[in-house]
Steps between C-alpha positions, in 0.01 A plus 500: 500500500638434150545833314289555190478762225158660505565754225769636271497801266734658242458858374674737258518876469583638155745783551682574174605851608673361809734285287736798486548449878596142478864449602639437149305766308562755780877449465478563127280811557767637736759434233280682243441797740138398583374481139274209420637349183256498205539122451404426860200740481384343172524149638239567779188287493136621534291377784292301246816326371610414855159351580477294180858365538448121551751453786320775692169322440658185640638691796156627613325173424312552180725254310667175599878553486540182300284651221800724421687201355249484219472875432699638208793711602588776546219516753519878509359497143231248600216651707336245727144418394248664728767678697369681809667732746367297791531130565423245774840559661556872447489789259713729284456843662537800262762766578260784608335275759840381615627856549186577699567191714865603539383831640237343718744267680751775566475602862751789487374725213791389283289413189304791354309493172434804290150645499308382201677167474470447871121543504460267200727239662310530828172454316636188325611353835158590650345265236721210601295230687781416741694823535233768489516575880855621446411760237425778747863500608641586154688828515457749213690824495558783252736426205720788624550322831589177320763687293630666810548167672675354194731810509588409858610155395171316489448225249250581222213265421407483133197370308482497125772751467370746756617581853217398726650486845807490720661283768689711755801405711441454873847612618759741357800266523383145603555295180240243618236771515553659165218517247618211283532260794167610643339440162633143508351440844166672428445312170574178683252596774231602251516173303502300822186683612337422164575127553393497860165660432425252226603206724259618778223530242584167343503305831236699684713488817409737779767768522509465880587131459833570341770497767829515310630621172831404342636720218759344265554766233837627385479853640743607770312730730684694763724807550870564502537310830320186380453515128309174478347494843156406370147574606311473174272219632350715772481803276286301253292353774421855620369598153269201500371574853629170642473645850586176685802412284869564524778376272853493382706482186691199364796561269662227284532656155278327244414199713365707790132423423561124547695563822204715612246230416695252707526748790126571486411130479724421798333773708158356417599141568653600830182674602666839542251656254194360327497729197819634336538694182810490279521788255748688276481807286684576180854599428543843340872442457435213260279695258680515163776285629562337168381788279820522302446153353139578423590818314772330304255234377202727437307368800279735706593559863326202667646576839245778558292332769533473877392167649335428828397183686319400815428156657283407801639215716265362762429181696404224260146480377353207303606491135739799527854468367749418776856621537710191587742608764657154488594562138706820511808542279788715623813622321743450785836662545675167451335436168712758326382670181491233226159477331483125542567525872232769536234289324589191702437701816197688372316219324650156567556527880152624598327250279707216635397609850137411419569199282466670157709526182537788258234353277246486782433876495230616264636850433821682597515876516853635459628838379215592270653794315327592173741388227400793273676720758808291567575366147561838324738583787698177441370320813316226309187320618562483876210267595572252221866482609399433859248231405753331279728496802234331709421253223872421464529438871199263486671314209826481692315347791334240277154648551456614145616356163763727348297539177207649685659823644289730286190301583577566869529876429153510340331260747639642825632843407364835391581766240627826639218748554609732777653848467864509608409629846753260663316370805160502320641294213672247728236229530215686680357633177347155449362471851148635428475253210628219718246569778211510252605175330564312819160597632334382181689176497681578173829480693589299804829670564721792408845603611615860527873504442673838530859619480655818627822672389672572826826587324340821371557660844876433471507324839509142378545298176211271596150457362200468722195285441185372662227264385168371638265223391130593479237220490127459507341472843415138444840390365690231680 
């Protein structure tokens, strides 16, 4: 059976007080003997500001991403009209509820919230329509016990300037089981659980029908003997009571979600499983990654949210968007690392395989990083640069007049609207929009085109990449 996408969601958790534990801010805190600099503290956003931020409204589906082109910048000064914390694709979860969820998905008593805050956070979670059943597992202990655990090397959790909890280490010497690493894993797990529960609610699928879960986040779960051994997929499935499911983790830096979509689609088409979920939680390490540029230019810390996504891949149903496994782009070893070669393999080759040109795709989703995060840090507008590359390649191939490059960007591209969560920003942030528009007939096709920075691991100088064409169920 041809594999189809039956649902896709995108969620955010607003966690401004976890920014200090992002990789870059944490290094600066260590240099400054653990003191949170006044400029960083003053640049934190309120929950209301995070909700009303137009790119976040686009992320959760309350705003078309293309509408950002016509909104006056800076967007962080322009609250989206009618902004809401919940949208058709997801929500922006406030920090207290997220801390409660973090405690609830902890199976080893590592996350403990201080009494007072813990009870309030538990109550908030108990009001959540999708996560309420987890509230009874929130752990609240005395403030003295929280302080004692911090004194033994635990990682303090803060909210609005107050210490409200602690994450303890799970081993005295194993670096992979220290509090900071465990917080990375648990935040990823919690945001993946958020996304999975919303996907189940959105699609109405029976939990017992789900047979396999593929996780494609950026966490490296393991211990000192296998630091990135994996297992997040099954851990998330457990929290959602997917009793008939198993799963595994796929790693490929930022392009892992597209790899995972292809793997899931292949499993469905081969008949191995009928219903497969692809999911990913957020990346704690990337919180505040470009905060220095933001502070230098008077921009608030916009990298204060954790992203999550989940997608249901099943045997094709009438009218549902299909994943074209005969139109898969791959960045092969032999392609090298030039950008033109990458785009030829990721865009030109798969389209040629099904008799299409670059101008035959209605919308491309590339690296959709929010430019208000990347520009102050000197990275420019990443999506626009990538779309210009695609347009230039189309012109080089005679498929587009050279004086219409910018027209191609607007007609077939997108403004950046995703937080810099790496794998979340790399194409899949648009997937819920693409599914909705293909179902409605607004789009006939969309291509997810993701790249991954393999050279970051210092094992190769190569890039990675994967793309897949998505079409309406009745497309030829």
